[in-house]
The first five atom37 places (N, CA, C, CB, O) and aatype in JSON, in Angstrom:
{
  "aatype": [20, 20, 20, 20, 20, 20, 20, 20, 20, 20, 20, 20, 20, 20, 20, 20, 20, 20, 20, 20, 20, 20, 20, 20, 20, 20, 20, 20, 20, 20, 20, 20, 20, 20, 20, 20, 20, 20, 20, 20, 20, 20, 20, 20, 20, 20, 20, 20, 20, 20, 20, 20, 20, 20, 20, 20, 20, 20, 20, 20, 20, 20, 20, 20, 20, 20, 20, 20, 20, 20, 20, 20, 20, 20, 20, 20, 20, 20, 20, 20, 20, 20, 20, 20, 20, 20, 20, 20, 20, 20, 20, 20, 20, 20, 20, 20, 20, 20, 20, 20, 20],
  "atom_mask": [
    [1, 1, 1, 1, 1],
    [1, 1, 1, 1, 1],
    [1, 1, 1, 1, 1],
    [1, 1, 1, 1, 1],
    [1, 1, 1, 1, 1],
    [1, 1, 1, 1, 1],
    [1, 1, 1, 1, 1],
    [1, 1, 1, 1, 1],
    [1, 1, 1, 1, 1],
    [1, 1, 1, 1, 1],
    [1, 1, 1, 1, 1],
    [1, 1, 1, 1, 1],
    [1, 1, 1, 1, 1],
    [1, 1, 1, 1, 1],
    [1, 1, 1, 1, 1],
    [1, 1, 1, 1, 1],
    [1, 1, 1, 1, 1],
    [1, 1, 1, 1, 1],
    [1, 1, 1, 1, 1],
    [1, 1, 1, 1, 1],
    [1, 1, 1, 1, 1],
    [1, 1, 1, 1, 1],
    [1, 1, 1, 1, 1],
    [1, 1, 1, 1, 1],
    [1, 1, 1, 1, 1],
    [1, 1, 1, 1, 1],
    [1, 1, 1, 1, 1],
    [1, 1, 1, 1, 1],
    [1, 1, 1, 1, 1],
    [1, 1, 1, 1, 1],
    [1, 1, 1, 1, 1],
    [1, 1, 1, 1, 1],
    [1, 1, 1, 1, 1],
    [1, 1, 1, 1, 1],
    [1, 1, 1, 1, 1],
    [1, 1, 1, 1, 1],
    [1, 1, 1, 1, 1],
    [1, 1, 1, 1, 1],
    [1, 1, 1, 1, 1],
    [1, 1, 1, 1, 1],
    [1, 1, 1, 1, 1],
    [1, 1, 1, 1, 1],
    [1, 1, 1, 1, 1],
    [1, 1, 1, 1, 1],
    [1, 1, 1, 1, 1],
    [1, 1, 1, 1, 1],
    [1, 1, 1, 1, 1],
    [1, 1, 1, 1, 1],
    [1, 1, 1, 1, 1],
    [1, 1, 1, 1, 1],
    [1, 1, 1, 1, 1],
    [1, 1, 1, 1, 1],
    [1, 1, 1, 1, 1],
    [1, 1, 1, 1, 1],
    [1, 1, 1, 1, 1],
    [1, 1, 1, 1, 1],
    [1, 1, 1, 1, 1],
    [1, 1, 1, 1, 1],
    [1, 1, 1, 1, 1],
    [1, 1, 1, 1, 1],
    [1, 1, 1, 1, 1],
    [1, 1, 1, 1, 1],
    [1, 1, 1, 1, 1],
    [1, 1, 1, 1, 1],
    [1, 1, 1, 1, 1],
    [1, 1, 1, 1, 1],
    [1, 1, 1, 1, 1],
    [1, 1, 1, 1, 1],
    [1, 1, 1, 1, 1],
    [1, 1, 1, 1, 1],
    [1, 1, 1, 1, 1],
    [1, 1, 1, 1, 1],
    [1, 1, 1, 1, 1],
    [1, 1, 1, 1, 1],
    [1, 1, 1, 1, 1],
    [1, 1, 1, 1, 1],
    [1, 1, 1, 1, 1],
    [1, 1, 1, 1, 1],
    [1, 1, 1, 1, 1],
    [1, 1, 1, 1, 1],
    [1, 1, 1, 1, 1],
    [1, 1, 1, 1, 1],
    [1, 1, 1, 1, 1],
    [1, 1, 1, 1, 1],
    [1, 1, 1, 1, 1],
    [1, 1, 1, 1, 1],
    [1, 1, 1, 1, 1],
    [1, 1, 1, 1, 1],
    [1, 1, 1, 1, 1],
    [1, 1, 1, 1, 1],
    [1, 1, 1, 1, 1],
    [1, 1, 1, 1, 1],
    [1, 1, 1, 1, 1],
    [1, 1, 1, 1, 1],
    [1, 1, 1, 1, 1],
    [1, 1, 1, 1, 1],
    [1, 1, 1, 1, 1],
    [1, 1, 1, 1, 1],
    [1, 1, 1, 1, 1],
    [1, 1, 1, 1, 1],
    [1, 1, 1, 1, 1]
  ],
  "atom_positions": [
    [[14.58, -0.16, 8.03], [13.58, -0.9, 8.75], [14.14, -1.44, 10.07], [13.05, -2.04, 7.9], [13.5, -1.32, 11.11]],
    [[15.32, -2.01, 10.02], [15.94, -2.53, 11.24], [16.18, -1.4, 12.24], [17.27, -3.23, 10.9], [15.98, -1.58, 13.44]],
    [[16.59, -0.25, 11.73], [16.82, 0.91, 12.59], [15.56, 1.34, 13.32], [17.37, 2.07, 11.79], [15.62, 1.7, 14.49]],
    [[14.44, 1.3, 12.64], [13.18, 1.7, 13.26], [12.71, 0.68, 14.29], [12.11, 1.89, 12.19], [12.07, 1.04, 15.28]],
    [[13.02, -0.6, 14.07], [12.71, -1.61, 15.09], [13.53, -1.38, 16.35], [12.97, -3.04, 14.54], [13.03, -1.49, 17.47]],
    [[14.81, -1.05, 16.15], [15.67, -0.72, 17.28], [15.18, 0.54, 17.97], [17.14, -0.54, 16.83], [15.16, 0.62, 19.19]],
    [[14.77, 1.53, 17.18], [14.24, 2.78, 17.74], [12.99, 2.5, 18.58], [13.9, 3.79, 16.61], [12.85, 3.03, 19.67]],
    [[12.1, 1.66, 18.07], [10.89, 1.31, 18.81], [11.21, 0.68, 20.15], [10.02, 0.38, 18.01], [10.58, 1.01, 21.16]],
    [[12.17, -0.21, 20.16], [12.6, -0.85, 21.41], [13.22, 0.17, 22.36], [13.59, -1.98, 21.12], [12.94, 0.17, 23.56]],
    [[14.08, 1.04, 21.81], [14.73, 2.06, 22.65], [13.7, 3.01, 23.27], [15.75, 2.86, 21.82], [13.8, 3.34, 24.45]],
    [[12.72, 3.44, 22.49], [11.7, 4.34, 23.02], [10.82, 3.63, 24.05], [10.83, 4.89, 21.88], [10.38, 4.25, 25.02]],
    [[10.55, 2.36, 23.84], [9.77, 1.59, 24.81], [10.51, 1.51, 26.15], [9.48, 0.16, 24.26], [9.92, 1.69, 27.21]],
    [[11.81, 1.24, 26.08], [12.62, 1.16, 27.3], [12.68, 2.52, 27.99], [14.05, 0.68, 26.98], [12.55, 2.6, 29.21]],
    [[12.87, 3.59, 27.21], [12.89, 4.94, 27.8], [11.59, 5.24, 28.52], [13.15, 5.99, 26.72], [11.6, 5.78, 29.63]],
    [[10.49, 4.91, 27.89], [9.19, 5.2, 28.49], [9.01, 4.43, 29.79], [8.05, 4.86, 27.52], [8.5, 4.97, 30.77]],
    [[9.41, 3.18, 29.81], [9.3, 2.36, 31.03], [10.21, 2.89, 32.13], [9.65, 0.89, 30.73], [9.81, 2.96, 33.29]],
    [[11.43, 3.27, 31.78], [12.4, 3.76, 32.77], [12.01, 5.1, 33.37], [13.77, 3.87, 32.13], [12.17, 5.33, 34.57]],
    [[11.51, 5.99, 32.53], [11.2, 7.34, 32.98], [9.76, 7.47, 33.48], [11.44, 8.34, 31.87], [9.4, 8.5, 34.05]],
    [[8.96, 6.46, 33.27], [7.61, 6.44, 33.81], [6.73, 7.59, 33.38], [7.67, 6.41, 35.26], [6.04, 8.18, 34.22]],
    [[6.74, 7.92, 32.11], [5.93, 9.05, 31.63], [4.47, 8.67, 31.51], [6.45, 9.54, 30.29], [4.13, 7.5, 31.31]],
    [[3.64, 9.65, 31.63], [2.2, 9.48, 31.41], [1.85, 10.13, 30.1], [1.36, 10.08, 32.58], [1.77, 11.36, 30.01]],
    [[1.66, 9.34, 29.08], [1.31, 9.89, 27.77], [-0.19, 9.9, 27.66], [1.97, 9.08, 26.61], [-0.83, 8.85, 27.74]],
    [[-0.76, 11.08, 27.48], [-2.2, 11.16, 27.38], [-2.6, 11.76, 26.04], [-2.78, 11.97, 28.54], [-1.92, 12.64, 25.51]],
    [[-3.72, 11.29, 25.52], [-4.27, 11.9, 24.32], [-3.77, 11.35, 23.01], [-4.0, 13.32, 24.35], [-4.45, 11.49, 22.0]],
    [[-2.61, 10.72, 22.98], [-2.06, 10.22, 21.73], [-1.85, 8.72, 21.87], [-0.72, 10.95, 21.37], [-1.25, 8.25, 22.83]],
    [[-2.36, 7.96, 20.89], [-2.19, 6.52, 20.95], [-0.74, 6.14, 20.66], [-3.14, 5.82, 19.95], [0.01, 6.93, 20.1]],
    [[-0.38, 4.95, 21.04], [0.98, 4.45, 20.82], [1.32, 4.47, 19.33], [1.13, 3.02, 21.37], [2.43, 4.88, 18.96]],
    [[0.4, 4.04, 18.48], [0.68, 3.99, 17.05], [0.82, 5.36, 16.43], [-0.4, 3.22, 16.35], [1.6, 5.55, 15.5]],
    [[0.06, 6.33, 16.93], [0.22, 7.71, 16.44], [1.62, 8.21, 16.78], [-0.86, 8.64, 17.06], [2.25, 8.87, 15.96]],
    [[2.09, 7.89, 17.97], [3.44, 8.31, 18.38], [4.5, 7.64, 17.52], [3.68, 7.97, 19.85], [5.47, 8.29, 17.12]],
    [[4.33, 6.37, 17.23], [5.29, 5.65, 16.4], [5.34, 6.26, 15.0], [4.91, 4.15, 16.31], [6.42, 6.51, 14.47]],
    [[4.18, 6.5, 14.4], [4.14, 7.08, 13.06], [4.72, 8.5, 13.05], [2.71, 7.1, 12.54], [5.42, 8.87, 12.11]],
    [[4.43, 9.27, 14.08], [4.98, 10.62, 14.16], [6.5, 10.56, 14.26], [4.38, 11.38, 15.37], [7.2, 11.35, 13.62]],
    [[7.03, 9.63, 15.05], [8.48, 9.49, 15.19], [9.14, 9.09, 13.89], [8.8, 8.46, 16.25], [10.2, 9.62, 13.54]],
    [[8.51, 8.17, 13.15], [9.06, 7.76, 11.85], [9.07, 8.94, 10.89], [8.25, 6.58, 11.26], [10.04, 9.14, 10.16]],
    [[7.99, 9.71, 10.88], [7.92, 10.9, 10.02], [9.0, 11.92, 10.41], [6.52, 11.54, 10.11], [9.65, 12.49, 9.54]],
    [[9.18, 12.14, 11.71], [10.21, 13.07, 12.16], [11.6, 12.63, 11.71], [10.17, 13.21, 13.7], [12.36, 13.42, 11.15]],
    [[11.93, 11.35, 11.96], [13.25, 10.86, 11.57], [13.42, 10.85, 10.05], [13.48, 9.45, 12.12], [14.51, 11.11, 9.55]],
    [[12.35, 10.55, 9.32], [12.41, 10.59, 7.86], [12.68, 11.99, 7.35], [11.12, 10.06, 7.26], [13.48, 12.19, 6.43]],
    [[12.02, 12.97, 7.95], [12.23, 14.37, 7.56], [13.67, 14.79, 7.85], [11.24, 15.3, 8.31], [14.32, 15.42, 7.02]],
    [[14.15, 14.44, 9.03], [15.53, 14.77, 9.38], [16.51, 14.09, 8.43], [15.83, 14.36, 10.83], [17.48, 14.7, 7.98]],
    [[16.25, 12.83, 8.12], [17.14, 12.07, 7.23], [17.2, 12.7, 5.85], [16.67, 10.63, 7.13], [18.28, 12.89, 5.3]],
    [[16.05, 13.02, 5.28], [16.03, 13.63, 3.94], [16.76, 14.97, 3.97], [14.57, 13.83, 3.45], [17.54, 15.27, 3.06]],
    [[16.53, 15.77, 4.99], [17.21, 17.06, 5.1], [18.72, 16.9, 5.19], [16.71, 17.81, 6.32], [19.46, 17.62, 4.53]],
    [[19.17, 15.95, 6.0], [20.61, 15.74, 6.15], [21.23, 15.2, 4.86], [20.89, 14.77, 7.3], [22.3, 15.64, 4.45]],
    [[20.55, 14.25, 4.22], [21.07, 13.69, 2.96], [21.09, 14.72, 1.84], [20.24, 12.48, 2.53], [21.94, 14.67, 0.96]],
    [[20.15, 15.65, 1.88], [20.08, 16.69, 0.84], [21.07, 17.82, 1.12], [18.65, 17.26, 0.76], [21.18, 18.76, 0.33]],
    [[21.78, 17.74, 2.22], [22.78, 18.76, 2.53], [22.2, 19.97, 3.24], [23.45, 19.22, 1.27], [22.76, 21.06, 3.16]],
    [[21.09, 19.78, 3.94], [20.46, 20.87, 4.68], [20.51, 20.58, 6.18], [19.0, 21.07, 4.21], [19.5, 20.15, 6.76]],
    [[21.65, 20.82, 6.83], [21.74, 20.56, 8.26], [20.81, 21.47, 9.07], [23.18, 20.72, 8.74], [20.56, 21.23, 10.25]],
    [[20.31, 22.52, 8.44], [19.4, 23.46, 9.12], [18.09, 22.78, 9.5], [19.12, 24.67, 8.22], [17.33, 23.31, 10.31]],
    [[17.84, 21.6, 8.91], [16.63, 20.87, 9.28], [16.64, 20.55, 10.77], [16.52, 19.58, 8.45], [15.59, 20.42, 11.39]],
    [[17.83, 20.41, 11.35], [17.94, 20.16, 12.79], [17.45, 21.36, 13.59], [19.39, 19.82, 13.17], [16.81, 21.19, 14.63]],
    [[17.76, 22.56, 13.12], [17.29, 23.77, 13.8], [15.78, 23.9, 13.69], [17.97, 25.02, 13.2], [15.1, 24.22, 14.66]],
    [[15.26, 23.64, 12.5], [13.81, 23.71, 12.3], [13.1, 22.68, 13.17], [13.45, 23.48, 10.8], [12.06, 22.97, 13.76]],
    [[13.66, 21.49, 13.25], [13.09, 20.43, 14.08], [13.05, 20.87, 15.55], [13.9, 19.12, 13.92], [12.03, 20.71, 16.23]],
    [[14.16, 21.41, 16.01], [14.21, 21.88, 17.4], [13.18, 22.97, 17.67], [15.6, 22.4, 17.73], [12.51, 22.95, 18.7]],
    [[13.06, 23.91, 16.75], [12.1, 25.0, 16.93], [10.67, 24.48, 16.96], [12.25, 26.04, 15.81], [9.86, 24.91, 17.78]],
    [[10.36, 23.54, 16.07], [9.01, 22.97, 16.06], [8.71, 22.19, 17.34], [8.85, 22.04, 14.85], [7.62, 22.29, 17.89]],
    [[9.69, 21.44, 17.8], [9.47, 20.65, 19.01], [9.28, 21.56, 20.23], [10.64, 19.69, 19.24], [8.43, 21.3, 21.08]],
    [[10.08, 22.6, 20.32], [9.96, 23.53, 21.45], [8.62, 24.25, 21.4], [11.12, 24.55, 21.45], [7.96, 24.42, 22.42]],
    [[8.23, 24.69, 20.21], [6.97, 25.44, 20.1], [5.76, 24.57, 20.44], [6.82, 26.02, 18.7], [4.78, 25.07, 20.99]],
    [[5.82, 23.29, 20.13], [4.7, 22.42, 20.48], [4.72, 22.05, 21.95], [4.73, 21.15, 19.64], [3.7, 21.62, 22.5]],
    [[5.84, 22.22, 22.6], [6.0, 21.86, 24.01], [5.61, 23.0, 24.95], [7.44, 21.44, 24.29], [5.36, 22.76, 26.14]],
    [[5.56, 24.23, 24.46], [5.33, 25.39, 25.32], [4.02, 25.31, 26.1], [5.33, 26.64, 24.49], [3.95, 25.79, 27.23]],
    [[3.0, 24.72, 25.52], [1.71, 24.69, 26.19], [1.57, 23.55, 27.19], [0.61, 24.6, 25.16], [0.6, 23.5, 27.94]],
    [[2.53, 22.63, 27.2], [2.44, 21.5, 28.1], [3.03, 21.82, 29.47], [3.15, 20.3, 27.51], [3.66, 22.86, 29.66]],
    [[2.83, 20.92, 30.41], [3.27, 21.1, 31.79], [4.8, 21.09, 31.87], [2.68, 19.99, 32.68], [5.42, 20.03, 31.72]],
    [[5.4, 22.22, 32.11], [6.85, 22.34, 32.19], [7.41, 21.89, 33.54], [7.26, 23.76, 31.92], [8.62, 21.75, 33.68]],
    [[6.56, 21.66, 34.51], [7.03, 21.3, 35.83], [7.18, 19.79, 36.01], [6.08, 21.83, 36.88], [7.7, 19.34, 37.02]],
    [[6.74, 19.04, 35.04], [6.83, 17.6, 35.12], [8.22, 17.16, 34.65], [5.73, 16.93, 34.27], [8.45, 17.01, 33.45]],
    [[9.14, 16.96, 35.58], [10.54, 16.65, 35.26], [10.67, 15.35, 34.48], [11.37, 16.57, 36.54], [11.45, 15.27, 33.53]],
    [[9.92, 14.33, 34.87], [9.99, 13.05, 34.17], [9.57, 13.21, 32.71], [9.12, 12.0, 34.87], [10.24, 12.71, 31.81]],
    [[8.47, 13.89, 32.49], [7.98, 14.11, 31.14], [8.99, 14.91, 30.33], [6.63, 14.82, 31.18], [9.24, 14.59, 29.16]],
    [[9.57, 15.93, 30.92], [10.56, 16.75, 30.21], [11.82, 15.95, 29.9], [10.92, 17.98, 31.04], [12.39, 16.12, 28.82]],
    [[12.25, 15.09, 30.82], [13.42, 14.26, 30.57], [13.16, 13.3, 29.43], [13.81, 13.48, 31.84], [14.01, 13.11, 28.56]],
    [[11.99, 12.68, 29.42], [11.61, 11.76, 28.35], [11.55, 12.51, 27.02], [10.26, 11.09, 28.65], [12.02, 12.01, 26.0]],
    [[10.96, 13.7, 27.04], [10.84, 14.53, 25.84], [12.22, 14.84, 25.26], [10.09, 15.84, 26.16], [12.44, 14.65, 24.06]],
    [[13.13, 15.3, 26.1], [14.47, 15.65, 25.64], [15.22, 14.42, 25.15], [15.26, 16.34, 26.77], [15.81, 14.43, 24.08]],
    [[15.2, 13.36, 25.94], [15.92, 12.14, 25.58], [15.37, 11.55, 24.29], [15.83, 11.12, 26.71], [16.13, 11.13, 23.42]],
    [[14.06, 11.51, 24.16], [13.45, 10.97, 22.95], [13.8, 11.76, 21.71], [11.96, 10.92, 23.11], [14.07, 11.18, 20.65]],
    [[13.8, 13.07, 21.82], [14.14, 13.91, 20.66], [15.61, 13.79, 20.29], [13.8, 15.37, 20.94], [15.96, 13.75, 19.11]],
    [[16.47, 13.72, 21.28], [17.89, 13.53, 20.99], [18.13, 12.17, 20.33], [18.73, 13.65, 22.29], [18.96, 12.05, 19.42]],
    [[17.42, 11.16, 20.79], [17.55, 9.84, 20.18], [17.06, 9.86, 18.73], [16.76, 8.79, 20.99], [17.68, 9.24, 17.87]],
    [[15.98, 10.57, 18.44], [15.49, 10.69, 17.06], [16.52, 11.38, 16.18], [14.18, 11.47, 17.02], [16.77, 10.93, 15.06]],
    [[17.12, 12.44, 16.67], [18.15, 13.14, 15.9], [19.35, 12.23, 15.67], [18.59, 14.44, 16.62], [19.87, 12.16, 14.55]],
    [[19.78, 11.54, 16.71], [20.92, 10.63, 16.59], [20.64, 9.54, 15.55], [21.25, 9.99, 17.95], [21.48, 9.26, 14.7]],
    [[19.46, 8.94, 15.62], [19.12, 7.9, 14.66], [19.11, 8.43, 13.23], [17.76, 7.3, 15.01], [19.61, 7.76, 12.32]],
    [[18.55, 9.6, 13.02], [18.53, 10.19, 11.67], [19.94, 10.43, 11.17], [17.73, 11.51, 11.67], [20.23, 10.2, 9.99]],
    [[20.82, 10.89, 12.04], [22.21, 11.13, 11.63], [22.92, 9.81, 11.33], [22.98, 11.91, 12.72], [23.69, 9.73, 10.38]],
    [[22.67, 8.78, 12.13], [23.27, 7.47, 11.87], [22.76, 6.92, 10.53], [22.95, 6.48, 13.02], [23.54, 6.4, 9.74]],
    [[21.46, 7.04, 10.29], [20.9, 6.59, 9.01], [21.59, 7.33, 7.85], [19.36, 6.83, 8.96], [21.96, 6.72, 6.85]],
    [[21.77, 8.65, 8.0], [22.4, 9.45, 6.94], [23.83, 8.98, 6.68], [22.4, 10.95, 7.32], [24.25, 8.86, 5.53]],
    [[24.57, 8.71, 7.73], [25.96, 8.24, 7.59], [25.97, 6.89, 6.87], [26.65, 8.12, 8.97], [26.76, 6.68, 5.94]],
    [[25.11, 5.98, 7.29], [25.06, 4.65, 6.67], [24.7, 4.76, 5.2], [24.05, 3.75, 7.4], [25.34, 4.12, 4.35]],
    [[23.7, 5.55, 4.88], [23.29, 5.7, 3.47], [24.41, 6.34, 2.66], [22.0, 6.56, 3.37], [24.68, 5.9, 1.54]],
    [[25.07, 7.36, 3.21], [26.17, 7.98, 2.5], [27.3, 7.0, 2.24], [26.69, 9.17, 3.28], [27.92, 7.02, 1.17]],
    [[27.59, 6.13, 3.2], [28.65, 5.12, 3.03], [28.25, 4.1, 1.96], [28.95, 4.39, 4.38], [29.09, 3.66, 1.17]],
    [[26.98, 3.71, 1.93], [26.51, 2.74, 0.95], [26.48, 3.3, -0.46], [25.15, 2.25, 1.32], [26.72, 2.57, -1.42]],
    [[26.19, 4.58, -0.59], [26.09, 5.21, -1.91], [27.46, 5.46, -2.52], [25.32, 6.53, -1.8], [27.62, 5.38, -3.73]],
    [[28.43, 5.77, -1.69], [29.77, 6.12, -2.22], [30.59, 4.92, -2.57], [30.52, 6.94, -1.22], [31.72, 5.06, -3.02]]
  ]
}
């Protein structure tokens, strides 16, 4: 829970700094989608399936193909946000593994 609060703050700062225009998706939909993404990555990593990172990357790229590729700010936010989600999931996995052992 604390990690997700930190994640929310980090994503808020990223959005303000990079000045992205998010259209069509409400803030809460984005938050829930991010939690689901990190949860999926976390379960995959804890279960010993690092390939979940490859699947995540493929899904994110395939959903991005139809969007405006010329918008550098949007692309920077997209890349930074996804890397932050992966990093957070890996940190969660490390913490849980340390607590379990």
